[in-house]
C-alpha positions in Angstrom: 25.3 285.2 -64.5 22.8 283.1 -62.2 22.6 279.4 -63.2 19.5 277.9 -61.9 19.1 274.1 -62.5 15.7 272.6 -62.4 15.3 270.4 -59.5 13.2 267.9 -61.4 15.9 267.7 -64.2 17.1 264.2 -65.3 15.8 260.5 -64.7 12.1 260.0 -63.7 11.3 256.8 -61.3 10.5 254.9 -64.2 13.3 255.5 -66.4 15.8 255.0 -63.6 14.0 251.5 -62.6 14.3 250.5 -66.3 18.3 251.3 -66.1 18.9 249.7 -63.4 17.4 246.2 -64.5 19.1 247.0 -68.1 22.2 247.2 -65.5 21.9 244.2 -63.9 22.3 242.6 -67.2 25.7 244.1 -68.2 28.2 241.1 -68.7 25.7 238.5 -69.6 25.6 237.1 -73.1 22.6 237.4 -75.6 20.8 240.4 -73.8 19.0 243.2 -75.9 16.2 245.6 -75.5 13.2 245.8 -77.6 13.5 249.1 -78.8 15.7 251.9 -76.9 15.0 251.4 -73.9 14.7 254.8 -73.5 14.5 258.1 -75.7 18.2 258.7 -75.4 20.6 258.0 -78.2 23.7 258.1 -75.3 22.4 256.1 -73.4 21.5 253.5 -76.1 25.0 253.8 -77.4 26.5 253.5 -73.9 24.5 250.3 -73.5 25.4 248.9 -76.7 29.0 249.4 -75.7 28.3 247.3 -72.8 26.9 244.3 -74.8 23.2 245.0 -74.8 21.8 245.2 -78.2 18.5 246.8 -79.8 15.9 244.4 -81.6 13.4 246.5 -83.0 10.9 244.1 -84.5 9.3 240.9 -84.0 11.0 239.7 -87.2 14.4 240.8 -85.8 13.4 238.9 -82.8 12.6 235.3 -84.8 16.1 235.8 -86.7 18.5 235.6 -83.8 18.6 233.1 -81.0 16.4 233.7 -78.1 18.4 235.1 -75.1 16.6 237.8 -73.1 14.9 240.7 -74.2 14.4 243.7 -71.4 10.8 245.4 -72.1 11.7 249.2 -72.9 10.1 252.0 -70.3 7.3 252.6 -72.9 6.0 249.0 -73.0 5.0 247.1 -75.7 1.6 245.8 -77.0 -0.2 242.5 -75.7 0.2 240.9 -78.6 4.1 241.5 -79.2 4.4 240.2 -75.6 2.6 237.2 -76.0 4.6 236.3 -79.4 7.8 237.3 -77.7 7.6 234.3 -75.4 6.5 232.2 -78.1 9.9 232.7 -79.8 11.1 231.4 -76.3 12.7 234.7 -75.3 13.2 235.3 -71.3 11.6 238.7 -70.7 12.6 241.4 -68.4 9.8 243.8 -68.3 11.0 247.3 -67.4 7.6 248.9 -68.5 7.3 251.9 -66.5 4.7 250.8 -63.5 2.8 254.2 -64.3 2.3 252.9 -68.1 1.7 249.3 -67.1 -1.2 250.9 -64.9 -2.6 252.4 -68.1 -2.3 249.0 -69.9 -4.7 247.7 -66.9 -7.2 250.3 -67.3 -7.6 250.0 -71.1 -7.9 246.4 -70.9 -10.7 246.5 -68.4 -12.7 249.4 -69.4 -12.6 248.1 -73.4 -13.7 244.5 -72.2 -16.6 246.3 -70.4 -17.7 247.7 -73.9 -16.4 251.0 -73.0 -15.1 253.8 -75.8 -11.5 254.2 -75.0 -10.0 257.8 -75.8 -6.1 257.9 -75.6 -5.1 261.6 -75.3 -1.6 261.2 -76.9 0.6 261.0 -80.0 -0.5 257.8 -81.8 3.3 257.3 -83.3 4.7 257.4 -79.7 5.8 253.8 -78.5 4.1 254.2 -75.1 1.0 255.0 -77.2 1.2 252.3 -79.6 1.8 250.0 -76.5 -1.4 251.2 -74.7 -3.5 250.7 -77.6 -2.3 247.1 -78.2 -4.2 246.5 -74.7 -7.4 247.6 -75.9 -9.8 245.0 -76.4 -11.8 247.1 -79.0 -10.3 250.0 -81.2 -9.5 252.9 -78.9 -9.2 256.7 -80.8 -6.0 258.9 -80.5 -6.4 262.4 -80.1 -3.9 265.0 -79.8 -5.1 268.2 -81.0 -8.0 270.2 -80.6 -9.0 269.9 -84.4 -9.4 266.1 -83.6 -11.5 266.5 -80.3 -13.9 268.8 -81.9 -14.2 266.3 -84.6 -14.9 263.3 -82.6 -18.0 261.7 -82.9 -18.8 258.2 -81.9 -22.3 257.1 -83.3 -23.8 254.4 -80.9 -21.4 254.9 -77.7 -22.3 256.1 -75.0 -19.7 255.5 -72.4 -16.4 256.8 -72.8 -12.9 256.1 -70.9 -10.2 258.8 -71.4 -6.7 258.1 -70.4 -3.5 260.1 -71.2 0.3 259.4 -72.4 1.8 259.8 -69.4 4.3 262.6 -70.7 1.6 264.7 -72.2 1.5 268.1 -71.6 -0.7 268.5 -68.7 -2.9 271.8 -69.9 -3.5 270.5 -73.1 -4.8 267.4 -71.8 -7.0 269.4 -69.8 -8.3 271.6 -72.7 -8.7 268.6 -75.2 -11.2 266.5 -72.5 -13.0 269.8 -72.0 -13.9 269.7 -75.6 -15.0 266.3 -75.0 -17.0 266.6 -72.4 -19.5 269.2 -74.0 -20.3 266.4 -76.5 -22.4 264.5 -73.8 -21.1 261.2 -73.4 -20.8 259.3 -70.2 -17.2 259.9 -69.5 -15.0 258.5 -66.9 -11.9 260.6 -66.8 -8.5 258.6 -66.0 -5.6 261.7 -65.7 -2.7 258.7 -66.1 -0.2 261.9 -66.7 2.7 261.1 -64.5 3.0 263.1 -61.5 6.8 263.8 -62.2 5.8 265.0 -65.5 3.2 267.5 -64.5 5.8 268.8 -62.1 8.8 269.1 -64.2 6.2 270.8 -66.9 5.3 273.0 -64.0 8.7 274.1 -62.8 9.8 274.5 -66.4 7.3 277.2 -67.1 7.9 278.8 -63.7 11.7 278.9 -64.6 11.2 279.8 -68.0 9.2 283.0 -66.7 12.1 284.6 -64.7 15.3 283.6 -67.0 17.0 285.2 -69.8 17.5 281.9 -71.7 16.4 278.1 -71.4 18.2 275.5 -71.8 16.5 272.2 -72.5 18.3 268.7 -72.3 17.0 265.2 -73.8 17.1 263.0 -77.0 15.6 264.3 -80.0 13.1 261.6 -80.0 11.9 262.3 -76.3 8.3 263.3 -76.1 8.7 264.6 -72.6 11.5 266.6 -73.5 9.3 268.2 -76.3 7.0 269.1 -74.5 9.3 271.0 -72.4 10.7 273.0 -75.3 7.3 274.0 -75.9 6.3 274.9 -72.7 9.7 277.0 -72.1 9.7 278.5 -75.5 6.1 279.9 -74.8 7.5 281.8 -71.8 11.1 282.4 -72.8 11.8 283.1 -76.7 15.7 282.1 -76.0 15.1 278.7 -75.3 17.6 275.9 -76.8 16.9 272.1 -77.2 20.0 270.1 -77.0 21.1 266.4 -76.5 24.8 267.0 -74.9 27.3 270.1 -74.3 28.2 269.9 -78.0 25.1 270.9 -79.4 25.1 274.2 -77.3 26.9 277.9 -78.5 28.0 279.0 -75.3 27.8 282.1 -76.8 24.7 283.3 -76.9 24.6 283.3 -73.2 27.1 285.9 -72.6 24.7 288.6 -71.9 22.3 286.6 -69.9 21.8 287.6 -66.7 19.8 284.4 -65.6 19.9 281.1 -67.2 17.7 278.1 -66.9 18.4 275.1 -67.2 15.9 271.6 -67.2 16.1 268.3 -68.7 13.8 265.0 -69.8 13.0 262.2 -67.8 15.6 260.2 -69.8 18.7 262.6 -69.9 21.4 261.0 -68.0 22.8 263.1 -64.8 26.2 263.5 -65.8 25.1 265.0 -69.3 22.9 267.6 -67.0 25.7 268.4 -65.1 28.2 268.7 -67.7 25.9 271.8 -69.6 25.4 273.1 -65.7 29.2 273.4 -65.3 30.1 274.8 -68.7 27.3 277.5 -69.4 29.0 279.7 -67.2 32.4 279.6 -68.5 
Protein backbone atom coordinates (compact mmCIF):
# COMPACT_ATOMS: atom_id res chain seq x y z
CA UNK A 1 0.00 0.00 0.00
CA UNK A 2 1.18 3.51 -0.86
CA UNK A 3 0.25 6.11 1.75
CA UNK A 4 0.60 9.76 0.72
CA UNK A 5 0.39 12.51 3.33
CA UNK A 6 -0.49 15.95 1.99
CA UNK A 7 2.32 18.46 2.49
CA UNK A 8 -0.17 21.12 3.57
CA UNK A 9 -1.89 18.97 6.22
CA UNK A 10 -2.06 20.37 9.75
CA UNK A 11 -1.72 23.70 11.54
CA UNK A 12 -1.83 26.79 9.38
CA UNK A 13 0.04 29.97 10.32
CA UNK A 14 -2.89 31.54 12.17
CA UNK A 15 -3.63 28.44 14.23
CA UNK A 16 0.02 27.86 15.12
CA UNK A 17 0.31 31.50 16.18
CA UNK A 18 -2.79 31.19 18.40
CA UNK A 19 -1.55 27.96 19.95
CA UNK A 20 1.86 29.49 20.65
CA UNK A 21 0.21 32.47 22.34
CA UNK A 22 -1.93 30.15 24.47
CA UNK A 23 1.10 28.03 25.31
CA UNK A 24 2.86 31.06 26.75
CA UNK A 25 0.04 31.39 29.33
CA UNK A 26 0.19 27.79 30.61
CA UNK A 27 0.95 27.75 34.32
CA UNK A 28 -0.52 31.19 35.00
CA UNK A 29 -3.75 31.76 36.91
CA UNK A 30 -7.18 32.84 35.67
CA UNK A 31 -6.48 32.20 31.99
CA UNK A 32 -9.35 31.58 29.58
CA UNK A 33 -10.05 31.59 25.87
CA UNK A 34 -13.15 33.31 24.51
CA UNK A 35 -14.75 30.35 22.77
CA UNK A 36 -12.67 27.31 21.75
CA UNK A 37 -9.33 28.70 20.59
CA UNK A 38 -9.50 26.50 17.48
CA UNK A 39 -12.06 23.98 16.21
CA UNK A 40 -10.43 20.87 17.58
CA UNK A 41 -11.86 19.14 20.64
CA UNK A 42 -8.61 17.33 21.46
CA UNK A 43 -6.70 20.62 21.61
CA UNK A 44 -9.35 22.36 23.73
CA UNK A 45 -9.37 19.47 26.21
CA UNK A 46 -5.57 19.48 26.38
CA UNK A 47 -5.55 23.21 27.21
CA UNK A 48 -8.21 22.62 29.85
CA UNK A 49 -5.98 20.03 31.49
CA UNK A 50 -3.21 22.63 31.50
CA UNK A 51 -5.39 25.16 33.29
CA UNK A 52 -6.77 27.22 30.39
CA UNK A 53 -10.55 27.25 30.50
CA UNK A 54 -13.15 28.40 27.97
CA UNK A 55 -15.59 31.27 28.36
CA UNK A 56 -18.40 31.10 25.81
CA UNK A 57 -20.26 34.40 26.29
CA UNK A 58 -20.13 37.89 27.75
CA UNK A 59 -22.48 36.70 30.49
CA UNK A 60 -19.95 34.07 31.55
CA UNK A 61 -17.19 36.68 31.35
CA UNK A 62 -19.17 38.93 33.69
CA UNK A 63 -19.83 36.14 36.18
CA UNK A 64 -16.21 35.26 36.98
CA UNK A 65 -13.39 37.42 38.38
CA UNK A 66 -11.61 38.99 35.39
CA UNK A 67 -8.18 37.66 34.52
CA UNK A 68 -6.59 37.11 31.12
CA UNK A 69 -8.69 36.12 28.13
CA UNK A 70 -7.32 34.93 24.81
CA UNK A 71 -9.30 35.87 21.72
CA UNK A 72 -9.68 32.79 19.55
CA UNK A 73 -8.08 32.52 16.12
CA UNK A 74 -11.49 33.13 14.49
CA UNK A 75 -11.74 36.59 16.04
CA UNK A 76 -14.72 38.29 17.69
CA UNK A 77 -16.95 41.26 16.95
CA UNK A 78 -15.98 44.80 17.98
CA UNK A 79 -18.78 45.16 20.54
CA UNK A 80 -17.68 42.03 22.42
CA UNK A 81 -14.04 43.08 22.34
CA UNK A 82 -14.92 46.48 23.84
CA UNK A 83 -17.19 44.95 26.50
CA UNK A 84 -14.45 42.55 27.66
CA UNK A 85 -12.17 45.53 28.24
CA UNK A 86 -14.93 47.30 30.18
CA UNK A 87 -15.34 44.21 32.37
CA UNK A 88 -11.67 44.47 33.32
CA UNK A 89 -10.21 41.59 31.30
CA UNK A 90 -6.64 41.63 30.08
CA UNK A 91 -6.94 40.67 26.40
CA UNK A 92 -4.45 38.62 24.42
CA UNK A 93 -5.63 38.86 20.83
CA UNK A 94 -4.83 35.64 18.98
CA UNK A 95 -7.12 36.47 16.03
CA UNK A 96 -5.53 35.25 12.82
CA UNK A 97 -3.90 38.25 11.07
CA UNK A 98 -5.69 37.31 7.84
CA UNK A 99 -9.03 37.56 9.68
CA UNK A 100 -8.01 40.88 11.26
CA UNK A 101 -7.36 42.17 7.75
CA UNK A 102 -10.99 41.42 6.85
CA UNK A 103 -12.15 43.29 9.96
CA UNK A 104 -10.25 46.38 8.77
CA UNK A 105 -11.62 46.08 5.22
CA UNK A 106 -15.28 45.81 6.20
CA UNK A 107 -15.03 48.53 8.86
CA UNK A 108 -13.48 50.96 6.38
CA UNK A 109 -15.69 50.09 3.39
CA UNK A 110 -18.95 50.07 5.36
CA UNK A 111 -17.94 53.39 6.92
CA UNK A 112 -17.86 54.83 3.40
CA UNK A 113 -21.38 53.61 2.71
CA UNK A 114 -20.44 50.51 0.72
CA UNK A 115 -22.69 47.46 1.08
CA UNK A 116 -20.67 44.57 2.52
CA UNK A 117 -21.29 41.06 1.15
CA UNK A 118 -19.60 38.23 3.03
CA UNK A 119 -19.21 34.91 1.23
CA UNK A 120 -19.32 32.34 4.01
CA UNK A 121 -21.38 30.56 6.65
CA UNK A 122 -23.25 33.13 8.74
CA UNK A 123 -23.24 30.79 11.77
CA UNK A 124 -19.46 30.30 11.75
CA UNK A 125 -17.68 32.29 14.51
CA UNK A 126 -15.27 33.87 12.02
CA UNK A 127 -18.17 35.25 9.95
CA UNK A 128 -20.05 36.36 13.07
CA UNK A 129 -16.95 38.29 14.09
CA UNK A 130 -16.58 39.89 10.64
CA UNK A 131 -20.23 40.94 10.69
CA UNK A 132 -19.59 42.69 13.99
CA UNK A 133 -16.99 45.01 12.46
CA UNK A 134 -19.37 46.28 9.78
CA UNK A 135 -20.83 49.72 10.46
CA UNK A 136 -23.93 48.88 8.42
CA UNK A 137 -25.79 45.53 8.16
CA UNK A 138 -23.87 43.10 5.91
CA UNK A 139 -25.31 40.36 3.70
CA UNK A 140 -23.98 36.82 4.06
CA UNK A 141 -24.16 34.46 1.08
CA UNK A 142 -23.08 30.82 0.89
CA UNK A 143 -25.32 29.26 -1.77
CA UNK A 144 -26.19 29.81 -5.42
CA UNK A 145 -29.81 30.39 -4.42
CA UNK A 146 -28.91 33.24 -2.06
CA UNK A 147 -26.65 34.76 -4.70
CA UNK A 148 -29.37 34.60 -7.38
CA UNK A 149 -31.90 36.23 -5.04
CA UNK A 150 -29.53 38.94 -3.83
CA UNK A 151 -31.17 42.28 -4.59
CA UNK A 152 -30.30 45.46 -2.76
CA UNK A 153 -32.31 48.40 -4.05
CA UNK A 154 -30.73 51.86 -3.76
CA UNK A 155 -27.30 50.26 -3.40
CA UNK A 156 -24.74 51.00 -6.09
CA UNK A 157 -21.45 49.79 -4.67
CA UNK A 158 -20.64 46.42 -3.11
CA UNK A 159 -17.54 45.14 -1.35
CA UNK A 160 -17.34 41.34 -1.41
CA UNK A 161 -15.11 39.53 1.08
CA UNK A 162 -14.86 35.87 2.02
CA UNK A 163 -14.56 33.71 5.07
CA UNK A 164 -10.88 32.71 5.05
CA UNK A 165 -11.64 28.98 4.88
CA UNK A 166 -14.35 29.06 2.21
CA UNK A 167 -14.18 26.80 -0.84
CA UNK A 168 -12.24 28.82 -3.43
CA UNK A 169 -14.11 27.48 -6.47
CA UNK A 170 -17.46 28.09 -4.78
CA UNK A 171 -16.36 31.64 -3.94
CA UNK A 172 -15.60 32.28 -7.62
CA UNK A 173 -18.98 30.87 -8.67
CA UNK A 174 -20.93 33.03 -6.22
CA UNK A 175 -19.00 36.18 -7.15
CA UNK A 176 -19.75 35.53 -10.83
CA UNK A 177 -23.49 35.30 -10.10
CA UNK A 178 -23.49 38.57 -8.15
CA UNK A 179 -21.30 40.34 -10.70
CA UNK A 180 -23.92 39.81 -13.41
CA UNK A 181 -26.41 41.94 -11.46
CA UNK A 182 -24.72 45.17 -12.54
CA UNK A 183 -23.48 46.59 -9.26
CA UNK A 184 -20.20 48.49 -8.90
CA UNK A 185 -18.27 45.72 -7.17
CA UNK A 186 -14.96 45.57 -5.33
CA UNK A 187 -13.99 41.93 -4.81
CA UNK A 188 -11.50 41.22 -2.05
CA UNK A 189 -10.52 37.56 -2.21
CA UNK A 190 -9.80 37.08 1.49
CA UNK A 191 -9.58 33.29 1.33
CA UNK A 192 -6.29 32.45 3.02
CA UNK A 193 -3.53 31.24 0.69
CA UNK A 194 -3.00 28.26 3.00
CA UNK A 195 -6.67 27.31 2.56
CA UNK A 196 -6.48 27.59 -1.21
CA UNK A 197 -3.25 25.57 -1.36
CA UNK A 198 -4.67 22.91 0.96
CA UNK A 199 -7.83 22.54 -1.11
CA UNK A 200 -5.89 22.34 -4.40
CA UNK A 201 -3.54 19.68 -3.04
CA UNK A 202 -6.42 17.68 -1.51
CA UNK A 203 -8.28 17.63 -4.81
CA UNK A 204 -5.20 16.46 -6.74
CA UNK A 205 -4.44 13.77 -4.15
CA UNK A 206 -8.03 12.50 -4.08
CA UNK A 207 -8.03 12.15 -7.87
CA UNK A 208 -5.31 9.49 -7.76
CA UNK A 209 -6.07 7.79 -4.42
CA UNK A 210 -8.21 4.69 -3.92
CA UNK A 211 -9.24 6.03 -0.51
CA UNK A 212 -8.87 9.36 1.30
CA UNK A 213 -8.70 10.16 4.99
CA UNK A 214 -9.55 13.70 6.09
CA UNK A 215 -8.61 14.50 9.70
CA UNK A 216 -10.06 17.34 11.72
CA UNK A 217 -12.53 18.52 14.34
CA UNK A 218 -16.21 17.91 13.62
CA UNK A 219 -16.91 21.67 13.85
CA UNK A 220 -13.97 22.69 11.67
CA UNK A 221 -15.23 24.53 8.61
CA UNK A 222 -12.03 24.17 6.62
CA UNK A 223 -11.91 20.42 7.33
CA UNK A 224 -15.52 20.02 6.19
CA UNK A 225 -14.60 21.80 2.94
CA UNK A 226 -11.65 19.42 2.45
CA UNK A 227 -13.95 16.45 2.97
CA UNK A 228 -16.43 17.77 0.41
CA UNK A 229 -13.66 18.35 -2.14
CA UNK A 230 -12.11 14.91 -1.61
CA UNK A 231 -15.50 13.18 -1.69
CA UNK A 232 -16.18 14.70 -5.12
CA UNK A 233 -13.03 13.07 -6.47
CA UNK A 234 -12.84 9.89 -4.39
CA UNK A 235 -15.96 8.04 -3.24
CA UNK A 236 -14.03 6.23 -0.47
CA UNK A 237 -13.36 9.34 1.59
CA UNK A 238 -13.51 9.20 5.40
CA UNK A 239 -13.78 12.13 7.84
CA UNK A 240 -12.24 11.38 11.25
CA UNK A 241 -11.11 13.32 14.31
CA UNK A 242 -8.55 10.81 15.61
CA UNK A 243 -7.24 7.32 14.84
CA UNK A 244 -9.92 5.74 17.05
CA UNK A 245 -12.60 6.89 14.56
CA UNK A 246 -10.97 4.93 11.74
CA UNK A 247 -11.84 1.38 10.68
CA UNK A 248 -8.48 0.22 9.32
CA UNK A 249 -10.07 -2.84 7.69
CA UNK A 250 -11.61 -0.56 5.06
CA UNK A 251 -8.15 0.06 3.57
CA UNK A 252 -6.94 -3.52 3.27
CA UNK A 253 -7.50 -3.60 -0.51
CA UNK A 254 -6.47 -0.03 -1.27
CA UNK A 255 -3.40 0.43 -3.42
CA UNK A 256 -3.07 4.13 -2.61
CA UNK A 257 -4.39 5.97 0.45
CA UNK A 258 -4.24 9.76 0.67
CA UNK A 259 -4.28 11.67 3.96
CA UNK A 260 -4.99 15.33 4.49
CA UNK A 261 -6.00 17.34 7.55
CA UNK A 262 -7.62 20.60 8.49
CA UNK A 263 -5.79 23.71 9.63
CA UNK A 264 -6.59 23.02 13.29
CA UNK A 265 -5.42 19.41 13.41
CA UNK A 266 -2.34 18.77 15.61
CA UNK A 267 0.63 17.05 14.01
CA UNK A 268 0.68 14.20 16.54
CA UNK A 269 -2.84 13.11 15.49
CA UNK A 270 -1.87 13.27 11.80
CA UNK A 271 1.28 11.23 12.37
CA UNK A 272 -0.57 8.61 14.42
CA UNK A 273 -3.01 8.03 11.55
CA UNK A 274 -0.21 8.07 8.98
CA UNK A 275 1.76 5.47 10.93
CA UNK A 276 -1.12 3.12 11.64
CA UNK A 277 -3.09 3.12 8.39
CA UNK A 278 -0.69 0.66 6.74
CA UNK A 279 -0.69 -1.79 9.65
